[in-house]
Every structure is written in C-alpha cells, then in structure tokens.
ChimeraX commands (.cxc) that place a marker at each C-alpha (Angstrom):
marker #1 position 0.00,0.00,0.00 radius 0.5
marker #1 position 2.81,2.40,0.89 radius 0.5
marker #1 position 4.47,1.71,-2.46 radius 0.5
marker #1 position 1.21,2.47,-4.29 radius 0.5
marker #1 position 0.80,5.75,-2.40 radius 0.5
marker #1 position 4.33,6.73,-3.33 radius 0.5
marker #1 position 3.66,5.91,-7.01 radius 0.5
marker #1 position 0.46,7.96,-6.99 radius 0.5
marker #1 position 2.21,10.91,-5.37 radius 0.5
marker #1 position 4.98,10.68,-7.96 radius 0.5
marker #1 position 2.46,10.66,-10.85 radius 0.5
marker #1 position 0.51,13.60,-9.46 radius 0.5
marker #1 position 3.67,15.66,-9.16 radius 0.5
marker #1 position 4.30,15.35,-12.89 radius 0.5
marker #1 position 1.24,17.47,-13.77 radius 0.5
marker #1 position 1.77,20.94,-12.41 radius 0.5
marker #1 position 0.09,24.15,-13.65 radius 0.5
marker #1 position 2.12,26.17,-16.13 radius 0.5
marker #1 position 3.92,29.09,-14.61 radius 0.5
marker #1 position 3.55,32.53,-16.20 radius 0.5
marker #1 position 6.85,32.34,-18.05 radius 0.5
marker #1 position 5.90,29.07,-19.77 radius 0.5
marker #1 position 2.43,30.40,-20.59 radius 0.5
marker #1 position 3.91,33.47,-22.23 radius 0.5
marker #1 position 6.39,31.37,-24.19 radius 0.5
marker #1 position 3.61,29.09,-25.53 radius 0.5
marker #1 position 1.37,32.03,-26.46 radius 0.5
marker #1 position 4.22,33.65,-28.38 radius 0.5
marker #1 position 5.06,30.35,-30.08 radius 0.5
marker #1 position 1.43,29.84,-31.19 radius 0.5
marker #1 position 1.19,33.43,-32.41 radius 0.5
marker #1 position 4.43,33.00,-34.33 radius 0.5
marker #1 position 3.16,29.75,-35.84 radius 0.5
marker #1 position -0.04,31.47,-37.03 radius 0.5
marker #1 position 1.95,34.32,-38.57 radius 0.5
marker #1 position 4.24,31.81,-40.30 radius 0.5
marker #1 position 1.24,30.00,-41.84 radius 0.5
marker #1 position -0.28,33.25,-43.12 radius 0.5
marker #1 position 3.07,34.28,-44.57 radius 0.5
marker #1 position 3.41,30.90,-46.26 radius 0.5
marker #1 position -0.10,31.21,-47.74 radius 0.5
marker #1 position 0.60,34.74,-49.00 radius 0.5
marker #1 position 3.80,33.51,-50.63 radius 0.5
marker #1 position 1.95,30.76,-52.53 radius 0.5
marker #1 position -0.86,33.15,-53.51 radius 0.5
marker #1 position 1.70,35.57,-54.97 radius 0.5
marker #1 position 3.15,32.75,-57.09 radius 0.5
marker #1 position -0.29,31.71,-58.34 radius 0.5
marker #1 position -1.31,35.26,-59.27 radius 0.5
marker #1 position 0.91,34.76,-62.33 radius 0.5
marker #1 position -0.69,31.48,-63.42 radius 0.5
marker #1 position -2.49,33.10,-66.35 radius 0.5
marker #1 position 0.90,33.86,-67.93 radius 0.5
marker #1 position 1.65,30.13,-68.20 radius 0.5
marker #1 position 1.98,29.11,-71.84 radius 0.5
marker #1 position 1.75,25.75,-73.59 radius 0.5
marker #1 position 4.80,23.68,-72.79 radius 0.5
marker #1 position 5.93,25.90,-69.89 radius 0.5
marker #1 position 7.10,24.24,-66.68 radius 0.5
marker #1 position 4.16,24.31,-64.23 radius 0.5
marker #1 position 5.96,22.72,-61.29 radius 0.5
marker #1 position 6.11,25.91,-59.21 radius 0.5
marker #1 position 2.37,26.51,-59.56 radius 0.5
marker #1 position 1.41,22.90,-58.84 radius 0.5
marker #1 position 3.63,22.90,-55.74 radius 0.5
marker #1 position 2.02,26.16,-54.57 radius 0.5
marker #1 position -1.49,24.72,-54.89 radius 0.5
marker #1 position -0.44,21.54,-53.13 radius 0.5
marker #1 position 1.16,23.52,-50.28 radius 0.5
marker #1 position -2.01,25.57,-49.77 radius 0.5
marker #1 position -4.12,22.40,-49.80 radius 0.5
marker #1 position -2.04,20.95,-46.98 radius 0.5
marker #1 position -2.51,24.07,-44.84 radius 0.5
marker #1 position -6.25,24.50,-45.39 radius 0.5
marker #1 position -7.12,21.05,-44.07 radius 0.5
marker #1 position -7.39,23.04,-40.83 radius 0.5
marker #1 position -10.76,24.84,-40.92 radius 0.5
marker #1 position -9.49,28.04,-39.30 radius 0.5
marker #1 position -6.65,28.24,-41.81 radius 0.5
marker #1 position -9.11,27.63,-44.66 radius 0.5
marker #1 position -11.18,30.58,-43.46 radius 0.5
marker #1 position -8.04,32.71,-43.12 radius 0.5
marker #1 position -7.12,31.81,-46.71 radius 0.5
marker #1 position -10.32,33.51,-47.87 radius 0.5
marker #1 position -9.89,36.49,-45.53 radius 0.5
marker #1 position -6.41,37.27,-46.88 radius 0.5
marker #1 position -7.71,37.27,-50.46 radius 0.5
marker #1 position -6.70,33.77,-51.48 radius 0.5
marker #1 position -9.80,33.08,-53.56 radius 0.5
marker #1 position -8.56,35.54,-56.20 radius 0.5
marker #1 position -6.39,32.73,-57.61 radius 0.5
marker #1 position -9.14,30.14,-57.91 radius 0.5
marker #1 position -10.81,31.10,-61.18 radius 0.5
marker #1 position -7.56,31.56,-63.18 radius 0.5
marker #1 position -6.34,28.19,-61.90 radius 0.5
marker #1 position -9.62,26.43,-62.76 radius 0.5
marker #1 position -9.40,27.86,-66.30 radius 0.5
marker #1 position -5.68,27.24,-66.77 radius 0.5
marker #1 position -4.56,25.40,-69.93 radius 0.5
marker #1 position -2.48,23.01,-67.84 radius 0.5
marker #1 position -4.67,20.06,-66.69 radius 0.5
marker #1 position -2.55,19.39,-63.60 radius 0.5
marker #1 position -3.20,22.91,-62.37 radius 0.5
marker #1 position -6.93,22.57,-63.07 radius 0.5
marker #1 position -6.98,19.30,-61.12 radius 0.5
marker #1 position -5.05,20.78,-58.17 radius 0.5
marker #1 position -7.34,23.83,-58.13 radius 0.5
marker #1 position -10.42,21.57,-57.93 radius 0.5
marker #1 position -8.74,19.62,-55.15 radius 0.5
marker #1 position -8.01,22.85,-53.28 radius 0.5
marker #1 position -11.68,23.88,-53.48 radius 0.5
marker #1 position -12.62,20.48,-52.09 radius 0.5
marker #1 position -10.20,20.82,-49.17 radius 0.5
marker #1 position -11.44,24.34,-48.42 radius 0.5
marker #1 position -15.08,23.26,-48.33 radius 0.5
marker #1 position -14.80,19.90,-46.60 radius 0.5
marker #1 position -17.03,20.19,-43.50 radius 0.5
marker #1 position -16.60,23.98,-43.64 radius 0.5
marker #1 position -19.86,25.98,-43.87 radius 0.5
marker #1 position -17.98,29.31,-44.09 radius 0.5
marker #1 position -16.02,28.34,-47.21 radius 0.5
marker #1 position -19.02,26.53,-48.68 radius 0.5
marker #1 position -20.97,29.79,-48.46 radius 0.5
marker #1 position -18.11,31.76,-50.05 radius 0.5
marker #1 position -17.90,29.28,-52.93 radius 0.5
marker #1 position -21.65,29.25,-53.52 radius 0.5
marker #1 position -21.92,33.04,-53.41 radius 0.5
marker #1 position -19.13,33.52,-55.93 radius 0.5
marker #1 position -20.23,31.30,-58.81 radius 0.5
marker #1 position -17.97,28.29,-58.38 radius 0.5
marker #1 position -20.72,25.67,-58.62 radius 0.5
marker #1 position -21.51,26.28,-62.32 radius 0.5
marker #1 position -17.77,26.39,-63.05 radius 0.5
marker #1 position -17.24,22.98,-61.46 radius 0.5
marker #1 position -20.25,21.44,-63.20 radius 0.5
marker #1 position -18.97,22.80,-66.52 radius 0.5
marker #1 position -15.61,21.12,-65.84 radius 0.5
marker #1 position -17.40,17.83,-65.17 radius 0.5
marker #1 position -19.31,18.17,-68.43 radius 0.5
marker #1 position -16.58,19.34,-70.79 radius 0.5
marker #1 position -13.06,18.79,-69.44 radius 0.5
marker #1 position -11.32,16.02,-71.43 radius 0.5
marker #1 position -8.97,14.99,-68.60 radius 0.5
marker #1 position -10.13,12.18,-66.30 radius 0.5
marker #1 position -8.17,13.43,-63.29 radius 0.5
marker #1 position -9.56,16.97,-63.62 radius 0.5
marker #1 position -13.15,15.70,-63.78 radius 0.5
marker #1 position -12.55,13.37,-60.82 radius 0.5
marker #1 position -11.25,16.27,-58.71 radius 0.5
marker #1 position -14.16,18.48,-59.81 radius 0.5
marker #1 position -16.58,15.76,-58.69 radius 0.5
marker #1 position -14.77,15.64,-55.35 radius 0.5
marker #1 position -15.13,19.41,-54.98 radius 0.5
marker #1 position -18.86,19.32,-55.79 radius 0.5
marker #1 position -19.31,16.58,-53.23 radius 0.5
marker #1 position -17.56,18.58,-50.51 radius 0.5
marker #1 position -19.72,21.63,-51.28 radius 0.5
marker #1 position -23.19,20.06,-51.46 radius 0.5
marker #1 position -23.17,17.33,-48.81 radius 0.5
marker #1 position -25.23,18.49,-45.81 radius 0.5
marker #1 position -25.71,21.86,-47.51 radius 0.5
marker #1 position -29.23,22.63,-48.76 radius 0.5
marker #1 position -28.12,25.75,-50.66 radius 0.5
marker #1 position -25.36,23.79,-52.36 radius 0.5
marker #1 position -27.80,21.04,-53.33 radius 0.5
marker #1 position -30.22,23.64,-54.72 radius 0.5
marker #1 position -27.45,25.14,-56.88 radius 0.5
marker #1 position -26.40,21.68,-58.01 radius 0.5
marker #1 position -29.94,21.07,-59.26 radius 0.5
marker #1 position -30.27,24.59,-60.70 radius 0.5
marker #1 position -27.18,24.20,-62.89 radius 0.5
marker #1 position -28.36,20.82,-64.23 radius 0.5
marker #1 position -25.92,18.82,-62.12 radius 0.5
marker #1 position -28.28,15.82,-62.01 radius 0.5
marker #1 position -28.42,15.55,-65.82 radius 0.5
marker #1 position -24.70,16.19,-66.26 radius 0.5
marker #1 position -23.82,13.57,-63.65 radius 0.5
marker #1 position -26.06,11.09,-65.50 radius 0.5
marker #1 position -24.23,11.84,-68.75 radius 0.5
marker #1 position -20.91,11.45,-66.94 radius 0.5
marker #1 position -21.91,8.04,-65.59 radius 0.5
marker #1 position -22.49,6.92,-69.17 radius 0.5
marker #1 position -18.78,7.44,-69.81 radius 0.5
marker #1 position -18.37,4.47,-67.44 radius 0.5
marker #1 position -15.12,5.57,-65.81 radius 0.5
marker #1 position -14.59,3.91,-62.43 radius 0.5
marker #1 position -13.42,7.07,-60.66 radius 0.5
marker #1 position -16.51,8.90,-61.87 radius 0.5
marker #1 position -18.88,6.09,-60.95 radius 0.5
marker #1 position -17.58,5.90,-57.38 radius 0.5
marker #1 position -17.71,9.64,-56.70 radius 0.5
marker #1 position -21.06,10.27,-58.39 radius 0.5
marker #1 position -22.91,7.31,-56.90 radius 0.5
marker #1 position -21.54,8.00,-53.42 radius 0.5
marker #1 position -22.68,11.64,-53.50 radius 0.5
marker #1 position -26.10,10.91,-54.98 radius 0.5
marker #1 position -26.71,8.22,-52.38 radius 0.5
marker #1 position -25.98,10.76,-49.63 radius 0.5
marker #1 position -28.29,13.32,-51.23 radius 0.5
marker #1 position -31.10,10.78,-51.59 radius 0.5
marker #1 position -30.95,10.38,-47.81 radius 0.5
marker #1 position -30.62,14.04,-46.87 radius 0.5
marker #1 position -32.72,15.88,-49.45 radius 0.5
marker #1 position -36.48,15.49,-49.87 radius 0.5
marker #1 position -37.63,14.46,-53.38 radius 0.5
marker #1 position -34.06,13.96,-54.59 radius 0.5
marker #1 position -34.63,10.25,-55.16 radius 0.5
marker #1 position -37.67,10.93,-57.34 radius 0.5
marker #1 position -35.64,13.39,-59.44 radius 0.5
marker #1 position -33.06,10.69,-60.22 radius 0.5
marker #1 position -35.71,8.15,-61.13 radius 0.5
marker #1 position -37.62,10.60,-63.34 radius 0.5
marker #1 position -34.56,11.63,-65.32 radius 0.5
marker #1 position -33.56,8.03,-66.06 radius 0.5
marker #1 position -30.87,6.87,-63.64 radius 0.5
marker #1 position -32.17,3.32,-63.21 radius 0.5
marker #1 position -31.41,2.06,-66.76 radius 0.5
marker #1 position -27.95,3.66,-66.68 radius 0.5
marker #1 position -27.13,2.07,-63.30 radius 0.5
marker #1 position -28.17,-1.34,-64.64 radius 0.5
marker #1 position -25.91,-0.84,-67.64 radius 0.5
marker #1 position -22.98,-0.19,-65.30 radius 0.5
marker #1 position -23.39,-3.52,-63.49 radius 0.5
marker #1 position -23.58,-5.50,-66.70 radius 0.5
marker #1 position -19.80,-5.49,-67.05 radius 0.5
marker #1 position -17.33,-7.78,-65.14 radius 0.5
marker #1 position -17.04,-6.98,-61.40 radius 0.5
marker #1 position -14.99,-3.92,-60.42 radius 0.5
marker #1 position -14.39,-1.72,-57.41 radius 0.5
marker #1 position -17.03,0.88,-58.38 radius 0.5
marker #1 position -19.84,-1.70,-58.38 radius 0.5
marker #1 position -20.47,-1.39,-54.64 radius 0.5
marker #1 position -21.41,2.30,-55.02 radius 0.5
marker #1 position -23.48,1.69,-58.17 radius 0.5
marker #1 position -25.43,-1.14,-56.52 radius 0.5
marker #1 position -25.90,0.85,-53.29 radius 0.5
marker #1 position -27.45,3.75,-55.23 radius 0.5
marker #1 position -29.67,1.43,-57.24 radius 0.5
marker #1 position -30.92,-0.20,-54.05 radius 0.5
marker #1 position -31.58,3.23,-52.54 radius 0.5
marker #1 position -33.72,4.21,-55.56 radius 0.5
marker #1 position -35.95,1.13,-55.53 radius 0.5
marker #1 position -36.44,0.68,-51.77 radius 0.5
marker #1 position -40.05,1.40,-50.75 radius 0.5
marker #1 position -40.76,2.67,-54.26 radius 0.5
marker #1 position -43.27,0.51,-56.21 radius 0.5
marker #1 position -43.06,2.78,-59.27 radius 0.5
marker #1 position -39.29,2.34,-59.50 radius 0.5
marker #1 position -39.66,-1.41,-59.02 radius 0.5
marker #1 position -42.07,-1.54,-61.96 radius 0.5
marker #1 position -39.62,0.46,-64.07 radius 0.5
marker #1 position -36.89,-2.07,-63.29 radius 0.5
marker #1 position -39.08,-4.96,-64.47 radius 0.5
marker #1 position -39.35,-3.59,-68.00 radius 0.5
marker #1 position -38.11,-6.18,-70.49 radius 0.5
marker #1 position -35.66,-3.71,-72.03 radius 0.5
marker #1 position -33.63,-3.65,-68.80 radius 0.5
marker #1 position -33.32,-7.44,-68.46 radius 0.5
marker #1 position -32.98,-6.75,-64.72 radius 0.5
marker #1 position -33.40,-10.37,-63.65 radius 0.5
marker #1 position -30.76,-11.67,-66.05 radius 0.5
marker #1 position -28.32,-8.85,-65.22 radius 0.5
marker #1 position -28.61,-9.46,-61.48 radius 0.5
marker #1 position -28.37,-13.25,-61.77 radius 0.5
marker #1 position -25.31,-12.97,-64.01 radius 0.5
marker #1 position -23.63,-10.50,-61.68 radius 0.5
marker #1 position -24.46,-12.56,-58.59 radius 0.5
marker #1 position -22.85,-15.64,-60.11 radius 0.5
marker #1 position -19.77,-13.59,-61.06 radius 0.5
marker #1 position -19.15,-12.38,-57.49 radius 0.5
marker #1 position -20.49,-15.33,-55.50 radius 0.5
marker #1 position -18.04,-16.63,-52.91 radius 0.5
marker #1 position -15.39,-14.00,-53.68 radius 0.5
marker #1 position -14.30,-12.36,-50.44 radius 0.5
marker #1 position -13.36,-9.07,-52.13 radius 0.5
marker #1 position -16.93,-8.70,-53.41 radius 0.5
marker #1 position -18.96,-9.58,-50.32 radius 0.5
marker #1 position -20.61,-6.15,-50.14 radius 0.5
marker #1 position -21.43,-6.22,-53.83 radius 0.5
marker #1 position -22.99,-9.67,-53.49 radius 0.5
marker #1 position -25.10,-8.49,-50.56 radius 0.5
marker #1 position -26.35,-5.41,-52.44 radius 0.5
marker #1 position -27.08,-7.48,-55.54 radius 0.5
marker #1 position -29.10,-10.01,-53.55 radius 0.5
marker #1 position -31.00,-7.23,-51.78 radius 0.5
marker #1 position -31.93,-5.62,-55.10 radius 0.5
marker #1 position -33.01,-8.99,-56.48 radius 0.5
marker #1 position -35.21,-9.68,-53.45 radius 0.5
marker #1 position -36.88,-6.26,-53.73 radius 0.5
marker #1 position -37.60,-6.74,-57.44 radius 0.5
marker #1 position -38.42,-10.43,-57.41 radius 0.5
marker #1 position -39.59,-11.37,-53.90 radius 0.5
marker #1 position -40.00,-15.04,-53.12 radius 0.5
marker #1 position -43.63,-15.91,-52.39 radius 0.5
marker link #1:1,2 radius 0.2
marker link #1:2,3 radius 0.2
marker link #1:3,4 radius 0.2
marker link #1:4,5 radius 0.2
marker link #1:5,6 radius 0.2
marker link #1:6,7 radius 0.2
marker link #1:7,8 radius 0.2
marker link #1:8,9 radius 0.2
marker link #1:9,10 radius 0.2
marker link #1:10,11 radius 0.2
marker link #1:11,12 radius 0.2
marker link #1:12,13 radius 0.2
marker link #1:13,14 radius 0.2
marker link #1:14,15 radius 0.2
marker link #1:15,16 radius 0.2
marker link #1:16,17 radius 0.2
marker link #1:17,18 radius 0.2
marker link #1:18,19 radius 0.2
marker link #1:19,20 radius 0.2
marker link #1:20,21 radius 0.2
marker link #1:21,22 radius 0.2
marker link #1:22,23 radius 0.2
marker link #1:23,24 radius 0.2
marker link #1:24,25 radius 0.2
marker link #1:25,26 radius 0.2
marker link #1:26,27 radius 0.2
marker link #1:27,28 radius 0.2
marker link #1:28,29 radius 0.2
marker link #1:29,30 radius 0.2
marker link #1:30,31 radius 0.2
marker link #1:31,32 radius 0.2
marker link #1:32,33 radius 0.2
marker link #1:33,34 radius 0.2
marker link #1:34,35 radius 0.2
marker link #1:35,36 radius 0.2
marker link #1:36,37 radius 0.2
marker link #1:37,38 radius 0.2
marker link #1:38,39 radius 0.2
marker link #1:39,40 radius 0.2
marker link #1:40,41 radius 0.2
marker link #1:41,42 radius 0.2
marker link #1:42,43 radius 0.2
marker link #1:43,44 radius 0.2
marker link #1:44,45 radius 0.2
marker link #1:45,46 radius 0.2
marker link #1:46,47 radius 0.2
marker link #1:47,48 radius 0.2
marker link #1:48,49 radius 0.2
marker link #1:49,50 radius 0.2
marker link #1:50,51 radius 0.2
marker link #1:51,52 radius 0.2
marker link #1:52,53 radius 0.2
marker link #1:53,54 radius 0.2
marker link #1:54,55 radius 0.2
marker link #1:55,56 radius 0.2
marker link #1:56,57 radius 0.2
marker link #1:57,58 radius 0.2
marker link #1:58,59 radius 0.2
marker link #1:59,60 radius 0.2
marker link #1:60,61 radius 0.2
marker link #1:61,62 radius 0.2
marker link #1:62,63 radius 0.2
marker link #1:63,64 radius 0.2
marker link #1:64,65 radius 0.2
marker link #1:65,66 radius 0.2
marker link #1:66,67 radius 0.2
marker link #1:67,68 radius 0.2
marker link #1:68,69 radius 0.2
marker link #1:69,70 radius 0.2
marker link #1:70,71 radius 0.2
marker link #1:71,72 radius 0.2
marker link #1:72,73 radius 0.2
marker link #1:73,74 radius 0.2
marker link #1:74,75 radius 0.2
marker link #1:75,76 radius 0.2
marker link #1:76,77 radius 0.2
marker link #1:77,78 radius 0.2
marker link #1:78,79 radius 0.2
marker link #1:79,80 radius 0.2
marker link #1:80,81 radius 0.2
marker link #1:81,82 radius 0.2
marker link #1:82,83 radius 0.2
marker link #1:83,84 radius 0.2
marker link #1:84,85 radius 0.2
marker link #1:85,86 radius 0.2
marker link #1:86,87 radius 0.2
marker link #1:87,88 radius 0.2
marker link #1:88,89 radius 0.2
marker link #1:89,90 radius 0.2
marker link #1:90,91 radius 0.2
marker link #1:91,92 radius 0.2
marker link #1:92,93 radius 0.2
marker link #1:93,94 radius 0.2
marker link #1:94,95 radius 0.2
marker link #1:95,96 radius 0.2
marker link #1:96,97 radius 0.2
marker link #1:97,98 radius 0.2
marker link #1:98,99 radius 0.2
marker link #1:99,100 radius 0.2
marker link #1:100,101 radius 0.2
marker link #1:101,102 radius 0.2
marker link #1:102,103 radius 0.2
marker link #1:103,104 radius 0.2
marker link #1:104,105 radius 0.2
marker link #1:105,106 radius 0.2
marker link #1:106,107 radius 0.2
marker link #1:107,108 radius 0.2
marker link #1:108,109 radius 0.2
marker link #1:109,110 radius 0.2
marker link #1:110,111 radius 0.2
marker link #1:111,112 radius 0.2
marker link #1:112,113 radius 0.2
marker link #1:113,114 radius 0.2
marker link #1:114,115 radius 0.2
marker link #1:115,116 radius 0.2
marker link #1:116,117 radius 0.2
marker link #1:117,118 radius 0.2
marker link #1:118,119 radius 0.2
marker link #1:119,120 radius 0.2
marker link #1:120,121 radius 0.2
marker link #1:121,122 radius 0.2
marker link #1:122,123 radius 0.2
marker link #1:123,124 radius 0.2
marker link #1:124,125 radius 0.2
marker link #1:125,126 radius 0.2
marker link #1:126,127 radius 0.2
marker link #1:127,128 radius 0.2
marker link #1:128,129 radius 0.2
marker link #1:129,130 radius 0.2
marker link #1:130,131 radius 0.2
marker link #1:131,132 radius 0.2
marker link #1:132,133 radius 0.2
marker link #1:133,134 radius 0.2
marker link #1:134,135 radius 0.2
marker link #1:135,136 radius 0.2
marker link #1:136,137 radius 0.2
marker link #1:137,138 radius 0.2
marker link #1:138,139 radius 0.2
marker link #1:139,140 radius 0.2
marker link #1:140,141 radius 0.2
marker link #1:141,142 radius 0.2
marker link #1:142,143 radius 0.2
marker link #1:143,144 radius 0.2
marker link #1:144,145 radius 0.2
marker link #1:145,146 radius 0.2
marker link #1:146,147 radius 0.2
marker link #1:147,148 radius 0.2
marker link #1:148,149 radius 0.2
marker link #1:149,150 radius 0.2
marker link #1:150,151 radius 0.2
marker link #1:151,152 radius 0.2
marker link #1:152,153 radius 0.2
marker link #1:153,154 radius 0.2
marker link #1:154,155 radius 0.2
marker link #1:155,156 radius 0.2
marker link #1:156,157 radius 0.2
marker link #1:157,158 radius 0.2
marker link #1:158,159 radius 0.2
marker link #1:159,160 radius 0.2
marker link #1:160,161 radius 0.2
marker link #1:161,162 radius 0.2
marker link #1:162,163 radius 0.2
marker link #1:163,164 radius 0.2
marker link #1:164,165 radius 0.2
marker link #1:165,166 radius 0.2
marker link #1:166,167 radius 0.2
marker link #1:167,168 radius 0.2
marker link #1:168,169 radius 0.2
marker link #1:169,170 radius 0.2
marker link #1:170,171 radius 0.2
marker link #1:171,172 radius 0.2
marker link #1:172,173 radius 0.2
marker link #1:173,174 radius 0.2
marker link #1:174,175 radius 0.2
marker link #1:175,176 radius 0.2
marker link #1:176,177 radius 0.2
marker link #1:177,178 radius 0.2
marker link #1:178,179 radius 0.2
marker link #1:179,180 radius 0.2
marker link #1:180,181 radius 0.2
marker link #1:181,182 radius 0.2
marker link #1:182,183 radius 0.2
marker link #1:183,184 radius 0.2
marker link #1:184,185 radius 0.2
marker link #1:185,186 radius 0.2
marker link #1:186,187 radius 0.2
marker link #1:187,188 radius 0.2
marker link #1:188,189 radius 0.2
marker link #1:189,190 radius 0.2
marker link #1:190,191 radius 0.2
marker link #1:191,192 radius 0.2
marker link #1:192,193 radius 0.2
marker link #1:193,194 radius 0.2
marker link #1:194,195 radius 0.2
marker link #1:195,196 radius 0.2
marker link #1:196,197 radius 0.2
marker link #1:197,198 radius 0.2
marker link #1:198,199 radius 0.2
marker link #1:199,200 radius 0.2
marker link #1:200,201 radius 0.2
marker link #1:201,202 radius 0.2
marker link #1:202,203 radius 0.2
marker link #1:203,204 radius 0.2
marker link #1:204,205 radius 0.2
marker link #1:205,206 radius 0.2
marker link #1:206,207 radius 0.2
marker link #1:207,208 radius 0.2
marker link #1:208,209 radius 0.2
marker link #1:209,210 radius 0.2
marker link #1:210,211 radius 0.2
marker link #1:211,212 radius 0.2
marker link #1:212,213 radius 0.2
marker link #1:213,214 radius 0.2
marker link #1:214,215 radius 0.2
marker link #1:215,216 radius 0.2
marker link #1:216,217 radius 0.2
marker link #1:217,218 radius 0.2
marker link #1:218,219 radius 0.2
marker link #1:219,220 radius 0.2
marker link #1:220,221 radius 0.2
marker link #1:221,222 radius 0.2
marker link #1:222,223 radius 0.2
marker link #1:223,224 radius 0.2
marker link #1:224,225 radius 0.2
marker link #1:225,226 radius 0.2
marker link #1:226,227 radius 0.2
marker link #1:227,228 radius 0.2
marker link #1:228,229 radius 0.2
marker link #1:229,230 radius 0.2
marker link #1:230,231 radius 0.2
marker link #1:231,232 radius 0.2
marker link #1:232,233 radius 0.2
marker link #1:233,234 radius 0.2
marker link #1:234,235 radius 0.2
marker link #1:235,236 radius 0.2
marker link #1:236,237 radius 0.2
marker link #1:237,238 radius 0.2
marker link #1:238,239 radius 0.2
marker link #1:239,240 radius 0.2
marker link #1:240,241 radius 0.2
marker link #1:241,242 radius 0.2
marker link #1:242,243 radius 0.2
marker link #1:243,244 radius 0.2
marker link #1:244,245 radius 0.2
marker link #1:245,246 radius 0.2
marker link #1:246,247 radius 0.2
marker link #1:247,248 radius 0.2
marker link #1:248,249 radius 0.2
marker link #1:249,250 radius 0.2
marker link #1:250,251 radius 0.2
marker link #1:251,252 radius 0.2
marker link #1:252,253 radius 0.2
marker link #1:253,254 radius 0.2
marker link #1:254,255 radius 0.2
marker link #1:255,256 radius 0.2
marker link #1:256,257 radius 0.2
marker link #1:257,258 radius 0.2
marker link #1:258,259 radius 0.2
marker link #1:259,260 radius 0.2
marker link #1:260,261 radius 0.2
marker link #1:261,262 radius 0.2
marker link #1:262,263 radius 0.2
marker link #1:263,264 radius 0.2
marker link #1:264,265 radius 0.2
marker link #1:265,266 radius 0.2
marker link #1:266,267 radius 0.2
marker link #1:267,268 radius 0.2
marker link #1:268,269 radius 0.2
marker link #1:269,270 radius 0.2
marker link #1:270,271 radius 0.2
marker link #1:271,272 radius 0.2
marker link #1:272,273 radius 0.2
marker link #1:273,274 radius 0.2
marker link #1:274,275 radius 0.2
marker link #1:275,276 radius 0.2
marker link #1:276,277 radius 0.2
marker link #1:277,278 radius 0.2
marker link #1:278,279 radius 0.2
marker link #1:279,280 radius 0.2
marker link #1:280,281 radius 0.2
marker link #1:281,282 radius 0.2
marker link #1:282,283 radius 0.2
marker link #1:283,284 radius 0.2
marker link #1:284,285 radius 0.2
marker link #1:285,286 radius 0.2
marker link #1:286,287 radius 0.2
marker link #1:287,288 radius 0.2
marker link #1:288,289 radius 0.2
marker link #1:289,290 radius 0.2
marker link #1:290,291 radius 0.2
marker link #1:291,292 radius 0.2
marker link #1:292,293 radius 0.2
marker link #1:293,294 radius 0.2
view
C-alpha cells in the first residue's frame, strides 16, 4: 500500500500548472506559428497570381507545388477561413481555367479541401459562382483526373448543404452527372454514386428526381460489365432508388432492362469471392426487392 501511495504521489507531481513564463512562451510560439502559416499562404498566392501567364509547354511545377502547399494548410478549418480572408480566392478562377490540366486538377482539389465540413467556405464558394464552373468542368473537361477532382469538390460543397444542393440542381448537375456516368469511368462512378446516395438520404424528393430523369437504366448498364471496385457504389445507389418505391420497381421490371438476367449474371460472377462480399449483398438485396420469393 505504501508503495502504491508513493507511485500515486509521484504521478501527481508530474502534472503541475504552467507558470507565467511558460504560458507566455507558448502564447508567443502559437502566435508565431499562425503568422508563419499566413506568410506561407501569401507567398503561394503571390506565385499563383501569375498562373495566367503560363503558356503551352511551360514548366508548371512551381504553380502545382504552390497549390499543393495551400491544400495541406487549409485542411485546418481556421486556416481555410483565413485563406479567404487574406484574399486567397482571387487565384481560384484563373487556376480552374488554366490550360495546364494538372493545375486545373489541383485547383479543384483545393476547393474540395477548403469546403470539406466547412460551412464558411461553402458559403463563399456558392456566393461567388464556383458551382456552375465545377459542373462545366465535369461536363466538358477532357482529362479524367480533372473531372474526378471536380466531382470531389462538388461533393464537398453540397453534402449536408441545402443551398449547395439547390445550386447543383439549378445548374443541371443531375443531368450532367447522368451523362458522366455513361462514360463508365470507375473514378466517376464511385464519386457520383456516393454523392447521390448521400443526397437521396438528406434531401427530400431527390430520389424521385433521379428516377424521373432516367438513372435506373444507366445504373443497370454499369453492373452488366465484369465486377470492379465501383460496383459497390453503383449497386448501393440502385438499391436506394428502388427501396419502398413501387413505381421504380415496376420500371426495373421492364423487359428492355433485363434486370433479372443482369442481377443473376452479376451474382454468379461475385459469388463466394471475399473481395466482393458487399457487392454480393447489395445485388441479392436488389433482387429480393424486385423479385420477392412468395
């Protein structure tokens, strides 16, 4: 018992209140750190202010590094807000419209990092016309990586944000995402289906919009191919659309879709494969909703 008391006394003595000198030192260190971050951001912004002078074939390394550096800093919400307050958003539009695809991709990624779980930056982005710019990139940009990063940015802006979702609908995001799914690129399928699944849960009438515009046939066409990593998200969205929705179930049973054959073929392709357990479960759930056993 005496030994235990001595150990407890020793442990307690290790945690003493900071004296004034240490407090002052820490406050100065934190203040210095904040100033250093702001200075670093300003330095990168100054570099990127010249991005519109970049010509075809010019070395873009300095600009890409600057965007990447800012992205690392703004993962912290307070720093993201500071980035706007010091005028950082002035570089966004030139970077999004840059001829160099790597810069366009990094700019989209930066917007995503700024807006991730950040209502302040989401509001700034929505009030300054970035949603239609991102949707236009998704629709027209020829580079897969740029489109993938634009999809990521849209997702970070609209999830849990009613105003963002309203703008997404206003600028024909639902139709453009449907067209993008038809390109059948795995990166696109994953990001689009994940976001739409979230919005079906959080936004009233969103599910009916997807069904009306024709998502169900496109989703079935995406699971007709051999199994791949995007299938889980495609199947999850399809299940979300048909659950407790007799009209959607009837649409799925149209002969043109060959829903039964598609699902049976896919189920046999993934059956017993450990890496596709989730896909098999979703596929079986869809099948049971469409073709319940009496």
